[in-house]
N, CA, C, O and the ligand as a Tripos MOL2 file, in Angstrom:
@<TRIPOS>MOLECULE
protein
  297   295    75     0     0
PROTEIN
NO_CHARGES

@<TRIPOS>ATOM
      1 N          13.7510  -19.7560  -34.4100 N.3       1 MET1
      2 CA         13.9310  -21.0360  -33.7260 C.3       1 MET1
      3 C          15.3960  -21.2750  -33.5340 C.2       1 MET1
      4 O          16.1850  -21.1560  -34.4720 O.2       1 MET1
      5 N          15.7700  -21.6150  -32.3130 N.am      2 THR2
      6 CA         17.1190  -21.9020  -32.0290 C.3       2 THR2
      7 C          17.2820  -23.3880  -31.6290 C.2       2 THR2
      8 O          16.4640  -23.9190  -30.8780 O.2       2 THR2
      9 N          18.2420  -23.9900  -32.0880 N.am      3 ARG3
     10 CA         18.3980  -25.4640  -31.7650 C.3       3 ARG3
     11 C          19.8610  -25.5280  -31.2080 C.2       3 ARG3
     12 O          20.8360  -25.0540  -31.7890 O.2       3 ARG3
     13 N          19.8820  -26.1440  -30.0660 N.am      4 ARG4
     14 CA         21.2220  -26.4260  -29.4640 C.3       4 ARG4
     15 C          21.9810  -27.5020  -30.2770 C.2       4 ARG4
     16 O          21.4180  -28.5100  -30.7060 O.2       4 ARG4
     17 N          23.2910  -27.2280  -30.4630 N.am      5 ARG5
     18 CA         24.0790  -28.2320  -31.1530 C.3       5 ARG5
     19 C          24.2890  -29.3680  -30.2210 C.2       5 ARG5
     20 O          24.6710  -29.1570  -29.0700 O.2       5 ARG5
     21 N          24.0670  -30.5160  -30.6490 N.am      6 LYS6
     22 CA         24.2240  -31.7030  -29.7960 C.3       6 LYS6
     23 C          25.6200  -32.2520  -30.0300 C.2       6 LYS6
     24 O          26.2080  -32.1300  -31.1050 O.2       6 LYS6
     25 N          26.1290  -32.8770  -28.9370 N.am      7 LEU7
     26 CA         27.4670  -33.4720  -28.9410 C.3       7 LEU7
     27 C          27.4090  -34.7740  -29.7550 C.2       7 LEU7
     28 O          28.3940  -35.1890  -30.3650 O.2       7 LEU7
     29 N          26.2790  -35.3760  -29.7440 N.am      8 PHE8
     30 CA         26.1870  -36.6870  -30.5480 C.3       8 PHE8
     31 C          25.1240  -36.5180  -31.5960 C.2       8 PHE8
     32 O          24.1620  -35.7590  -31.4880 O.2       8 PHE8
     33 N          25.3960  -37.3240  -32.6570 N.am      9 LEU9
     34 CA         24.3830  -37.5310  -33.7410 C.3       9 LEU9
     35 C          23.8220  -38.8760  -33.5670 C.2       9 LEU9
     36 O          24.5310  -39.7620  -33.0890 O.2       9 LEU9
     37 N          22.6040  -39.1040  -33.9140 N.am     10 ALA10
     38 CA         21.9740  -40.4870  -33.8450 C.3      10 ALA10
     39 C          21.9310  -41.0690  -35.2880 C.2      10 ALA10
     40 O          21.7130  -40.3800  -36.2840 O.2      10 ALA10
     41 N          22.1550  -42.3750  -35.2970 N.am     11 CYS11
     42 CA         22.0910  -43.1270  -36.5830 C.3      11 CYS11
     43 C          20.5080  -43.5100  -36.8050 C.2      11 CYS11
     44 O          19.8350  -44.0630  -35.9350 O.2      11 CYS11
     45 N          20.0640  -43.1690  -37.9720 N.am     12 LEU12
     46 CA         18.6540  -43.4590  -38.2360 C.3      12 LEU12
     47 C          18.4650  -44.9890  -38.4230 C.2      12 LEU12
     48 O          17.3680  -45.5110  -38.2250 O.2      12 LEU12
     49 N          19.5470  -45.6900  -38.8030 N.am     13 SER13
     50 CA         19.3050  -47.1230  -38.9650 C.3      13 SER13
     51 C          19.3710  -47.9810  -37.6580 C.2      13 SER13
     52 O          18.5050  -48.8190  -37.4080 O.2      13 SER13
     53 N          20.3850  -47.7480  -36.8750 N.am     14 CYS14
     54 CA         20.5860  -48.5640  -35.6520 C.3      14 CYS14
     55 C          20.3970  -47.7470  -34.3350 C.2      14 CYS14
     56 O          20.4520  -48.2950  -33.2340 O.2      14 CYS14
     57 N          20.1770  -46.4470  -34.4960 N.am     15 ARG15
     58 CA         19.9970  -45.6040  -33.3770 C.3      15 ARG15
     59 C          21.2150  -45.4020  -32.4560 C.2      15 ARG15
     60 O          21.1040  -44.8640  -31.3540 O.2      15 ARG15
     61 N          22.3470  -45.8410  -32.9370 N.am     16 ALA16
     62 CA         23.5310  -45.5440  -32.1900 C.3      16 ALA16
     63 C          23.7870  -44.0870  -32.0580 C.2      16 ALA16
     64 O          23.4730  -43.3230  -32.9710 O.2      16 ALA16
     65 N          24.3310  -43.6760  -30.9890 N.am     17 LEU17
     66 CA         24.7100  -42.2350  -30.8140 C.3      17 LEU17
     67 C          26.1650  -42.0730  -31.1990 C.2      17 LEU17
     68 O          27.0000  -42.7130  -30.5610 O.2      17 LEU17
     69 N          26.5340  -41.3000  -32.1550 N.am     18 VAL18
     70 CA         27.8750  -41.1380  -32.6620 C.3      18 VAL18
     71 C          28.3720  -39.7190  -32.2370 C.2      18 VAL18
     72 O          27.7220  -38.7110  -32.5140 O.2      18 VAL18
     73 N          29.5310  -39.6830  -31.5640 N.am     19 PRO19
     74 CA         30.0670  -38.4070  -31.2040 C.3      19 PRO19
     75 C          30.2130  -37.5860  -32.4710 C.2      19 PRO19
     76 O          30.6100  -38.1010  -33.5170 O.2      19 PRO19
     77 N          29.8800  -36.2680  -32.3660 N.am     20 ARG20
     78 CA         29.8640  -35.3300  -33.4940 C.3      20 ARG20
     79 C          31.1840  -35.3720  -34.2660 C.2      20 ARG20
     80 O          31.2130  -35.4380  -35.4950 O.2      20 ARG20
     81 N          32.2450  -35.3330  -33.5160 N.am     21 LYS21
     82 CA         33.5530  -35.3930  -34.1790 C.3      21 LYS21
     83 C          33.7640  -36.6230  -35.0880 C.2      21 LYS21
     84 O          34.2700  -36.5620  -36.2090 O.2      21 LYS21
     85 N          33.3350  -37.7100  -34.5040 N.am     22 VAL22
     86 CA         33.4810  -39.0040  -35.2830 C.3      22 VAL22
     87 C          32.6000  -38.9270  -36.4990 C.2      22 VAL22
     88 O          33.0090  -39.3030  -37.5970 O.2      22 VAL22
     89 N          31.3930  -38.4420  -36.3120 N.am     23 ALA23
     90 CA         30.4040  -38.3870  -37.4310 C.3      23 ALA23
     91 C          30.8930  -37.4640  -38.5100 C.2      23 ALA23
     92 O          30.7120  -37.7650  -39.6890 O.2      23 ALA23
     93 N          31.5040  -36.3540  -38.1650 N.am     24 GLU24
     94 CA         31.9450  -35.4210  -39.1880 C.3      24 GLU24
     95 C          33.2140  -35.9200  -39.8950 C.2      24 GLU24
     96 O          33.4680  -35.6240  -41.0630 O.2      24 GLU24
     97 N          34.0050  -36.7000  -39.1170 N.am     25 GLU25
     98 CA         35.2850  -37.1070  -39.8050 C.3      25 GLU25
     99 C          34.9760  -38.4090  -40.6500 C.2      25 GLU25
    100 O          35.4590  -38.5560  -41.7720 O.2      25 GLU25
    101 N          34.2100  -39.2790  -40.1010 N.am     26 ALA26
    102 CA         33.9260  -40.5360  -40.8520 C.3      26 ALA26
    103 C          32.7700  -40.4380  -41.8500 C.2      26 ALA26
    104 O          32.7230  -41.1190  -42.8740 O.2      26 ALA26
    105 N          31.8140  -39.5210  -41.4750 N.am     27 GLY27
    106 CA         30.6630  -39.3360  -42.3070 C.3      27 GLY27
    107 C          29.6920  -40.5430  -42.3110 C.2      27 GLY27
    108 O          28.7720  -40.6050  -43.1270 O.2      27 GLY27
    109 N          29.9200  -41.5140  -41.3660 N.am     28 ARG28
    110 CA         29.0150  -42.6210  -41.3260 C.3      28 ARG28
    111 C          28.9850  -43.1610  -39.9770 C.2      28 ARG28
    112 O          29.8590  -42.8230  -39.1790 O.2      28 ARG28
    113 N          27.9870  -44.0340  -39.6200 N.am     29 CYS29
    114 CA         27.8570  -44.6510  -38.3590 C.3      29 CYS29
    115 C          28.8300  -45.7650  -38.1580 C.2      29 CYS29
    116 O          28.7990  -46.7280  -38.9240 O.2      29 CYS29
    117 N          29.7140  -45.7000  -37.1560 N.am     30 PRO30
    118 CA         30.7230  -46.5950  -36.9400 C.3      30 PRO30
    119 C          30.1100  -48.0390  -36.5080 C.2      30 PRO30
    120 O          30.7610  -49.0800  -36.5810 O.2      30 PRO30
    121 N          28.9160  -47.9660  -36.0990 N.am     31 ASN31
    122 CA         28.1610  -49.2680  -35.7220 C.3      31 ASN31
    123 C          27.7350  -50.0270  -36.8320 C.2      31 ASN31
    124 O          28.0500  -51.2140  -36.9160 O.2      31 ASN31
    125 N          26.9750  -49.4070  -37.7870 N.am     32 CYS32
    126 CA         26.3500  -50.0970  -38.9230 C.3      32 CYS32
    127 C          26.7450  -49.6000  -40.2780 C.2      32 CYS32
    128 O          26.3110  -50.1660  -41.2810 O.2      32 CYS32
    129 N          27.5490  -48.5650  -40.3570 N.am     33 GLY33
    130 CA         27.9530  -48.0490  -41.6180 C.3      33 GLY33
    131 C          26.9810  -47.1850  -42.3320 C.2      33 GLY33
    132 O          27.2950  -46.7080  -43.4220 O.2      33 GLY33
    133 N          25.8060  -46.9470  -41.7870 N.am     34 SER34
    134 CA         24.8740  -46.0830  -42.4070 C.3      34 SER34
    135 C          25.3500  -44.6250  -42.4800 C.2      34 SER34
    136 O          26.0860  -44.1980  -41.5910 O.2      34 SER34
    137 N          24.9670  -43.8510  -43.4910 N.am     35 THR35
    138 CA         25.3520  -42.4750  -43.5820 C.3      35 THR35
    139 C          24.1310  -41.6000  -43.1520 C.2      35 THR35
    140 O          24.1720  -40.3820  -43.3260 O.2      35 THR35
    141 N          23.1350  -42.1610  -42.6390 N.am     36 ASP36
    142 CA         21.9550  -41.4300  -42.2620 C.3      36 ASP36
    143 C          22.0370  -41.0780  -40.7310 C.2      36 ASP36
    144 O          21.4940  -41.7600  -39.8620 O.2      36 ASP36
    145 N          22.7750  -39.9390  -40.4930 N.am     37 LEU37
    146 CA         22.9730  -39.5500  -39.1950 C.3      37 LEU37
    147 C          22.1440  -38.2470  -38.9490 C.2      37 LEU37
    148 O          22.1090  -37.3900  -39.8320 O.2      37 LEU37
    149 N          21.4890  -38.0810  -37.7920 N.am     38 THR38
    150 CA         20.6480  -36.9870  -37.5240 C.3      38 THR38
    151 C          20.8780  -36.3690  -36.1310 C.2      38 THR38
    152 O          21.1810  -37.0500  -35.1510 O.2      38 THR38
    153 N          20.7140  -35.0270  -36.1110 N.am     39 GLU39
    154 CA         20.7530  -34.3500  -34.8400 C.3      39 GLU39
    155 C          19.4030  -34.3770  -34.1060 C.2      39 GLU39
    156 O          19.2770  -34.0240  -32.9330 O.2      39 GLU39
    157 N          18.4080  -34.8210  -34.8830 N.am     40 ASN40
    158 CA         17.0550  -34.8150  -34.4270 C.3      40 ASN40
    159 C          16.7590  -36.1330  -33.5830 C.2      40 ASN40
    160 O          16.1050  -37.0430  -34.0920 O.2      40 ASN40
    161 N          17.2040  -36.2120  -32.4060 N.am     41 TRP41
    162 CA         16.9690  -37.3450  -31.5910 C.3      41 TRP41
    163 C          16.6950  -36.8800  -30.1350 C.2      41 TRP41
    164 O          17.0860  -35.7800  -29.7430 O.2      41 TRP41
    165 N          16.0480  -37.7030  -29.3840 N.am     42 GLU42
    166 CA         15.7530  -37.4540  -27.9510 C.3      42 GLU42
    167 C          15.9780  -38.6510  -27.1110 C.2      42 GLU42
    168 O          15.7270  -39.7940  -27.4950 O.2      42 GLU42
    169 N          16.4650  -38.3440  -25.9380 N.am     43 GLY43
    170 CA         16.6910  -39.4280  -24.9540 C.3      43 GLY43
    171 C          17.8390  -40.3880  -25.3080 C.2      43 GLY43
    172 O          18.1130  -40.6540  -26.4780 O.2      43 GLY43
    173 N          18.4720  -40.8780  -24.2990 N.am     44 ALA44
    174 CA         19.6800  -41.7070  -24.5080 C.3      44 ALA44
    175 C          19.6150  -42.9510  -23.6050 C.2      44 ALA44
    176 O          19.2220  -42.8630  -22.4410 O.2      44 ALA44
    177 N          19.9970  -44.0820  -24.1450 N.am     45 ILE45
    178 CA         20.1320  -45.2680  -23.3570 C.3      45 ILE45
    179 C          21.5830  -45.6900  -23.4870 C.2      45 ILE45
    180 O          22.0930  -45.7670  -24.6040 O.2      45 ILE45
    181 N          22.2440  -45.9590  -22.4180 N.am     46 ILE46
    182 CA         23.6100  -46.4160  -22.4330 C.3      46 ILE46
    183 C          23.7370  -47.8160  -21.9080 C.2      46 ILE46
    184 O          23.3640  -48.0980  -20.7700 O.2      46 ILE46
    185 N          24.2660  -48.7070  -22.7360 N.am     47 ILE47
    186 CA         24.4410  -50.0560  -22.2870 C.3      47 ILE47
    187 C          25.8640  -50.2820  -22.0260 C.2      47 ILE47
    188 O          26.6760  -50.1130  -22.9360 O.2      47 ILE47
    189 N          26.2470  -50.6630  -20.8150 N.am     48 LEU48
    190 CA         27.6110  -50.7720  -20.4680 C.3      48 LEU48
    191 C          28.2330  -52.0760  -20.7820 C.2      48 LEU48
    192 O          29.4020  -52.1310  -21.1630 O.2      48 LEU48
    193 N          27.4600  -53.1790  -20.6280 N.am     49 LYS49
    194 CA         27.9850  -54.4790  -20.8120 C.3      49 LYS49
    195 C          26.9930  -55.4010  -21.5090 C.2      49 LYS49
    196 O          25.7810  -55.1860  -21.4910 O.2      49 LYS49
    197 N          27.5520  -56.4250  -22.1170 N.am     50 GLU50
    198 CA         26.7950  -57.3790  -22.9140 C.3      50 GLU50
    199 C          25.6350  -58.0550  -22.0890 C.2      50 GLU50
    200 O          24.5770  -58.3860  -22.6250 O.2      50 GLU50
    201 N          25.8920  -58.2340  -20.7890 N.am     51 GLU51
    202 CA         24.9400  -58.9500  -19.9750 C.3      51 GLU51
    203 C          23.8500  -58.0620  -19.3950 C.2      51 GLU51
    204 O          23.0350  -58.5190  -18.5930 O.2      51 GLU51
    205 N          23.8300  -56.7260  -19.8200 N.am     52 SER52
    206 CA         22.8170  -55.8260  -19.3770 C.3      52 SER52
    207 C          21.4140  -56.3410  -19.5980 C.2      52 SER52
    208 O          21.0770  -56.8350  -20.6740 O.2      52 SER52
    209 N          20.5950  -56.2170  -18.5560 N.am     53 GLU53
    210 CA         19.1640  -56.7160  -18.8090 C.3      53 GLU53
    211 C          18.4840  -55.8900  -19.8340 C.2      53 GLU53
    212 O          17.3860  -56.2740  -20.2370 O.2      53 GLU53
    213 N          19.0000  -54.8110  -20.2980 N.am     54 LEU54
    214 CA         18.4240  -53.9800  -21.3560 C.3      54 LEU54
    215 C          18.6160  -54.5790  -22.7610 C.2      54 LEU54
    216 O          17.8470  -54.3440  -23.6930 O.2      54 LEU54
    217 N          19.7160  -55.3840  -22.8440 N.am     55 VAL55
    218 CA         19.9730  -56.0170  -24.1250 C.3      55 VAL55
    219 C          18.8960  -56.9200  -24.5860 C.2      55 VAL55
    220 O          18.5360  -57.8400  -23.8510 O.2      55 VAL55
    221 N          18.3400  -56.7270  -25.7670 N.am     56 GLY56
    222 CA         17.2180  -57.4770  -26.3030 C.3      56 GLY56
    223 C          15.8860  -57.0250  -25.8790 C.2      56 GLY56
    224 O          14.8820  -57.5270  -26.3840 O.2      56 GLY56
    225 N          15.8150  -56.1020  -24.9780 N.am     57 LYS57
    226 CA         14.5360  -55.5980  -24.4400 C.3      57 LYS57
    227 C          13.8360  -54.8270  -25.5680 C.2      57 LYS57
    228 O          12.6350  -54.9390  -25.8120 O.2      57 LYS57
    229 N          14.6810  -54.0420  -26.2310 N.am     58 LEU58
    230 CA         14.2190  -53.3000  -27.4850 C.3      58 LEU58
    231 C          14.9330  -53.8700  -28.6570 C.2      58 LEU58
    232 O          16.0730  -54.3050  -28.4930 O.2      58 LEU58
    233 N          14.3740  -53.9080  -29.8060 N.am     59 GLU59
    234 CA         14.9340  -54.5750  -30.9560 C.3      59 GLU59
    235 C          16.3230  -54.0730  -31.2540 C.2      59 GLU59
    236 O          17.2040  -54.8820  -31.5460 O.2      59 GLU59
    237 N          16.5630  -52.7830  -31.1960 N.am     60 TYR60
    238 CA         17.8030  -52.1760  -31.5510 C.3      60 TYR60
    239 C          18.9370  -52.2920  -30.4930 C.2      60 TYR60
    240 O          20.1120  -52.0530  -30.7740 O.2      60 TYR60
    241 N          18.5170  -52.6700  -29.2670 N.am     61 LEU61
    242 CA         19.5270  -52.7840  -28.1960 C.3      61 LEU61
    243 C          20.2850  -54.1590  -28.2840 C.2      61 LEU61
    244 O          19.8840  -55.1190  -27.6250 O.2      61 LEU61
    245 N          21.3210  -54.2390  -29.0580 N.am     62 LYS62
    246 CA         21.8970  -55.4850  -29.2310 C.3      62 LYS62
    247 C          23.2500  -55.6380  -28.6600 C.2      62 LYS62
    248 O          23.6820  -56.7630  -28.4110 O.2      62 LYS62
    249 N          23.9470  -54.5700  -28.4380 N.am     63 LYS63
    250 CA         25.2840  -54.6220  -27.8390 C.3      63 LYS63
    251 C          25.6100  -53.3340  -27.0590 C.2      63 LYS63
    252 O          24.8950  -52.3410  -27.1910 O.2      63 LYS63
    253 N          26.6970  -53.3410  -26.2370 N.am     64 PRO64
    254 CA         26.9460  -52.1650  -25.4550 C.3      64 PRO64
    255 C          27.1840  -50.9770  -26.3000 C.2      64 PRO64
    256 O          27.7370  -51.1020  -27.3930 O.2      64 PRO64
    257 N          26.7890  -49.8160  -25.8440 N.am     65 GLY65
    258 CA         26.9300  -48.5890  -26.6130 C.3      65 GLY65
    259 C          25.9410  -47.5370  -26.1490 C.2      65 GLY65
    260 O          25.2300  -47.7480  -25.1660 O.2      65 GLY65
    261 N          25.8860  -46.4270  -26.8290 N.am     66 ARG66
    262 CA         24.8700  -45.4460  -26.5480 C.3      66 ARG66
    263 C          23.8500  -45.4160  -27.6870 C.2      66 ARG66
    264 O          24.1590  -45.4360  -28.8790 O.2      66 ARG66
    265 N          22.6220  -45.3650  -27.2130 N.am     67 TYR67
    266 CA         21.5880  -45.3500  -28.2340 C.3      67 TYR67
    267 C          20.4920  -44.2490  -27.9750 C.2      67 TYR67
    268 O          20.1590  -43.9840  -26.8200 O.2      67 TYR67
    269 N          19.9580  -43.6400  -29.0100 N.am     68 ALA68
    270 CA         18.8870  -42.7310  -28.9150 C.3      68 ALA68
    271 C          17.5040  -43.4120  -28.6470 C.2      68 ALA68
    272 O          17.1920  -44.4490  -29.2330 O.2      68 ALA68
    273 N          16.7470  -42.8420  -27.8110 N.am     69 VAL69
    274 CA         15.4260  -43.4510  -27.6420 C.3      69 VAL69
    275 C          14.4680  -43.1720  -28.7940 C.2      69 VAL69
    276 O          13.6870  -44.0310  -29.2040 O.2      69 VAL69
    277 N          14.5580  -41.8660  -29.3360 N.am     70 GLU70
    278 CA         13.7130  -41.5580  -30.4310 C.3      70 GLU70
    279 C          14.6330  -40.7920  -31.4410 C.2      70 GLU70
    280 O          15.4480  -39.9400  -31.0870 O.2      70 GLU70
    281 N          14.4180  -41.1870  -32.7490 N.am     71 VAL71
    282 CA         15.1180  -40.4760  -33.7980 C.3      71 VAL71
    283 C          14.2500  -40.0820  -34.8780 C.2      71 VAL71
    284 O          13.1990  -40.6880  -35.0860 O.2      71 VAL71
    285 N          14.6560  -39.0150  -35.6400 N.am     72 GLY72
    286 CA         13.8370  -38.5320  -36.7560 C.3      72 GLY72
    287 C          12.6640  -37.7390  -36.3710 C.2      72 GLY72
    288 O          12.5530  -37.2930  -35.2290 O.2      72 GLY72
    289 N          11.7750  -37.5460  -37.2970 N.am     73 GLY73
    290 CA         10.5720  -36.7500  -37.0520 C.3      73 GLY73
    291 C          10.9580  -35.2490  -37.1020 C.2      73 GLY73
    292 O          12.1260  -34.8930  -37.2590 O.2      73 GLY73
    293 N           9.9800  -34.4330  -36.9700 N.am     74 GLU74
    294 CA         10.2180  -32.9920  -36.9570 C.3      74 GLU74
    295 C           9.7390  -32.3710  -35.6710 C.2      74 GLU74
    296 O           9.8600  -31.1600  -35.4870 O.2      74 GLU74
    297 ZN         24.1060  -47.0950  -37.2640 Zn       75 ZN75
@<TRIPOS>BOND
     1     1     2 1
     2     2     3 1
     3     3     4 2
     4     3     5 am
     5     5     6 1
     6     6     7 1
     7     7     8 2
     8     7     9 am
     9     9    10 1
    10    10    11 1
    11    11    12 2
    12    11    13 am
    13    13    14 1
    14    14    15 1
    15    15    16 2
    16    15    17 am
    17    17    18 1
    18    18    19 1
    19    19    20 2
    20    19    21 am
    21    21    22 1
    22    22    23 1
    23    23    24 2
    24    23    25 am
    25    25    26 1
    26    26    27 1
    27    27    28 2
    28    27    29 am
    29    29    30 1
    30    30    31 1
    31    31    32 2
    32    31    33 am
    33    33    34 1
    34    34    35 1
    35    35    36 2
    36    35    37 am
    37    37    38 1
    38    38    39 1
    39    39    40 2
    40    39    41 am
    41    41    42 1
    42    42    43 1
    43    43    44 2
    44    43    45 am
    45    45    46 1
    46    46    47 1
    47    47    48 2
    48    47    49 am
    49    49    50 1
    50    50    51 1
    51    51    52 2
    52    51    53 am
    53    53    54 1
    54    54    55 1
    55    55    56 2
    56    55    57 am
    57    57    58 1
    58    58    59 1
    59    59    60 2
    60    59    61 am
    61    61    62 1
    62    62    63 1
    63    63    64 2
    64    63    65 am
    65    65    66 1
    66    66    67 1
    67    67    68 2
    68    67    69 am
    69    69    70 1
    70    70    71 1
    71    71    72 2
    72    71    73 am
    73    73    74 1
    74    74    75 1
    75    75    76 2
    76    75    77 am
    77    77    78 1
    78    78    79 1
    79    79    80 2
    80    79    81 am
    81    81    82 1
    82    82    83 1
    83    83    84 2
    84    83    85 am
    85    85    86 1
    86    86    87 1
    87    87    88 2
    88    87    89 am
    89    89    90 1
    90    90    91 1
    91    91    92 2
    92    91    93 am
    93    93    94 1
    94    94    95 1
    95    95    96 2
    96    95    97 am
    97    97    98 1
    98    98    99 1
    99    99   100 2
   100    99   101 am
   101   101   102 1
   102   102   103 1
   103   103   104 2
   104   103   105 am
   105   105   106 1
   106   106   107 1
   107   107   108 2
   108   107   109 am
   109   109   110 1
   110   110   111 1
   111   111   112 2
   112   111   113 am
   113   113   114 1
   114   114   115 1
   115   115   116 2
   116   115   117 am
   117   117   118 1
   118   118   119 1
   119   119   120 2
   120   119   121 am
   121   121   122 1
   122   122   123 1
   123   123   124 2
   124   123   125 am
   125   125   126 1
   126   126   127 1
   127   127   128 2
   128   127   129 am
   129   129   130 1
   130   130   131 1
   131   131   132 2
   132   131   133 am
   133   133   134 1
   134   134   135 1
   135   135   136 2
   136   135   137 am
   137   137   138 1
   138   138   139 1
   139   139   140 2
   140   139   141 am
   141   141   142 1
   142   142   143 1
   143   143   144 2
   144   143   145 am
   145   145   146 1
   146   146   147 1
   147   147   148 2
   148   147   149 am
   149   149   150 1
   150   150   151 1
   151   151   152 2
   152   151   153 am
   153   153   154 1
   154   154   155 1
   155   155   156 2
   156   155   157 am
   157   157   158 1
   158   158   159 1
   159   159   160 2
   160   159   161 am
   161   161   162 1
   162   162   163 1
   163   163   164 2
   164   163   165 am
   165   165   166 1
   166   166   167 1
   167   167   168 2
   168   167   169 am
   169   169   170 1
   170   170   171 1
   171   171   172 2
   172   171   173 am
   173   173   174 1
   174   174   175 1
   175   175   176 2
   176   175   177 am
   177   177   178 1
   178   178   179 1
   179   179   180 2
   180   179   181 am
   181   181   182 1
   182   182   183 1
   183   183   184 2
   184   183   185 am
   185   185   186 1
   186   186   187 1
   187   187   188 2
   188   187   189 am
   189   189   190 1
   190   190   191 1
   191   191   192 2
   192   191   193 am
   193   193   194 1
   194   194   195 1
   195   195   196 2
   196   195   197 am
   197   197   198 1
   198   198   199 1
   199   199   200 2
   200   199   201 am
   201   201   202 1
   202   202   203 1
   203   203   204 2
   204   203   205 am
   205   205   206 1
   206   206   207 1
   207   207   208 2
   208   207   209 am
   209   209   210 1
   210   210   211 1
   211   211   212 2
   212   211   213 am
   213   213   214 1
   214   214   215 1
   215   215   216 2
   216   215   217 am
   217   217   218 1
   218   218   219 1
   219   219   220 2
   220   219   221 am
   221   221   222 1
   222   222   223 1
   223   223   224 2
   224   223   225 am
   225   225   226 1
   226   226   227 1
   227   227   228 2
   228   227   229 am
   229   229   230 1
   230   230   231 1
   231   231   232 2
   232   231   233 am
   233   233   234 1
   234   234   235 1
   235   235   236 2
   236   235   237 am
   237   237   238 1
   238   238   239 1
   239   239   240 2
   240   239   241 am
   241   241   242 1
   242   242   243 1
   243   243   244 2
   244   243   245 am
   245   245   246 1
   246   246   247 1
   247   247   248 2
   248   247   249 am
   249   249   250 1
   250   250   251 1
   251   251   252 2
   252   251   253 am
   253   253   254 1
   254   254   255 1
   255   255   256 2
   256   255   257 am
   257   257   258 1
   258   258   259 1
   259   259   260 2
   260   259   261 am
   261   261   262 1
   262   262   263 1
   263   263   264 2
   264   263   265 am
   265   265   266 1
   266   266   267 1
   267   267   268 2
   268   267   269 am
   269   269   270 1
   270   270   271 1
   271   271   272 2
   272   271   273 am
   273   273   274 1
   274   274   275 1
   275   275   276 2
   276   275   277 am
   277   277   278 1
   278   278   279 1
   279   279   280 2
   280   279   281 am
   281   281   282 1
   282   282   283 1
   283   283   284 2
   284   283   285 am
   285   285   286 1
   286   286   287 1
   287   287   288 2
   288   287   289 am
   289   289   290 1
   290   290   291 1
   291   291   292 2
   292   291   293 am
   293   293   294 1
   294   294   295 1
   295   295   296 2
@<TRIPOS>SUBSTRUCTURE
     1 MET1         2 RESIDUE 1 A MET
     2 THR2         6 RESIDUE 1 A THR
     3 ARG3        10 RESIDUE 1 A ARG
     4 ARG4        14 RESIDUE 1 A ARG
     5 ARG5        18 RESIDUE 1 A ARG
     6 LYS6        22 RESIDUE 1 A LYS
     7 LEU7        26 RESIDUE 1 A LEU
     8 PHE8        30 RESIDUE 1 A PHE
     9 LEU9        34 RESIDUE 1 A LEU
    10 ALA10       38 RESIDUE 1 A ALA
    11 CYS11       42 RESIDUE 1 A CYS
    12 LEU12       46 RESIDUE 1 A LEU
    13 SER13       50 RESIDUE 1 A SER
    14 CYS14       54 RESIDUE 1 A CYS
    15 ARG15       58 RESIDUE 1 A ARG
    16 ALA16       62 RESIDUE 1 A ALA
    17 LEU17       66 RESIDUE 1 A LEU
    18 VAL18       70 RESIDUE 1 A VAL
    19 PRO19       74 RESIDUE 1 A PRO
    20 ARG20       78 RESIDUE 1 A ARG
    21 LYS21       82 RESIDUE 1 A LYS
    22 VAL22       86 RESIDUE 1 A VAL
    23 ALA23       90 RESIDUE 1 A ALA
    24 GLU24       94 RESIDUE 1 A GLU
    25 GLU25       98 RESIDUE 1 A GLU
    26 ALA26      102 RESIDUE 1 A ALA
    27 GLY27      106 RESIDUE 1 A GLY
    28 ARG28      110 RESIDUE 1 A ARG
    29 CYS29      114 RESIDUE 1 A CYS
    30 PRO30      118 RESIDUE 1 A PRO
    31 ASN31      122 RESIDUE 1 A ASN
    32 CYS32      126 RESIDUE 1 A CYS
    33 GLY33      130 RESIDUE 1 A GLY
    34 SER34      134 RESIDUE 1 A SER
    35 THR35      138 RESIDUE 1 A THR
    36 ASP36      142 RESIDUE 1 A ASP
    37 LEU37      146 RESIDUE 1 A LEU
    38 THR38      150 RESIDUE 1 A THR
    39 GLU39      154 RESIDUE 1 A GLU
    40 ASN40      158 RESIDUE 1 A ASN
    41 TRP41      162 RESIDUE 1 A TRP
    42 GLU42      166 RESIDUE 1 A GLU
    43 GLY43      170 RESIDUE 1 A GLY
    44 ALA44      174 RESIDUE 1 A ALA
    45 ILE45      178 RESIDUE 1 A ILE
    46 ILE46      182 RESIDUE 1 A ILE
    47 ILE47      186 RESIDUE 1 A ILE
    48 LEU48      190 RESIDUE 1 A LEU
    49 LYS49      194 RESIDUE 1 A LYS
    50 GLU50      198 RESIDUE 1 A GLU
    51 GLU51      202 RESIDUE 1 A GLU
    52 SER52      206 RESIDUE 1 A SER
    53 GLU53      210 RESIDUE 1 A GLU
    54 LEU54      214 RESIDUE 1 A LEU
    55 VAL55      218 RESIDUE 1 A VAL
    56 GLY56      222 RESIDUE 1 A GLY
    57 LYS57      226 RESIDUE 1 A LYS
    58 LEU58      230 RESIDUE 1 A LEU
    59 GLU59      234 RESIDUE 1 A GLU
    60 TYR60      238 RESIDUE 1 A TYR
    61 LEU61      242 RESIDUE 1 A LEU
    62 LYS62      246 RESIDUE 1 A LYS
    63 LYS63      250 RESIDUE 1 A LYS
    64 PRO64      254 RESIDUE 1 A PRO
    65 GLY65      258 RESIDUE 1 A GLY
    66 ARG66      262 RESIDUE 1 A ARG
    67 TYR67      266 RESIDUE 1 A TYR
    68 ALA68      270 RESIDUE 1 A ALA
    69 VAL69      274 RESIDUE 1 A VAL
    70 GLU70      278 RESIDUE 1 A GLU
    71 VAL71      282 RESIDUE 1 A VAL
    72 GLY72      286 RESIDUE 1 A GLY
    73 GLY73      290 RESIDUE 1 A GLY
    74 GLU74      294 RESIDUE 1 A GLU
    75 ZN75       297 GROUP 0 **** ****
């Protein structure tokens, strides 16, 4: 089984996508502080501004940033 290295890791707590470099240096999610970061995520939602109609549509979409649609699982 080969798995492509992703450029971003996803936070299991808030679903924020964290650049690999940031994740490796900080060891935690810059958004919520969780240390549960995973490469196992699919799909990305990018919110550019606070007024985006996406904000609030899903529970974890609270502020601008990049988010994974699905995290965890095998
Ligand atoms: Zn987080």
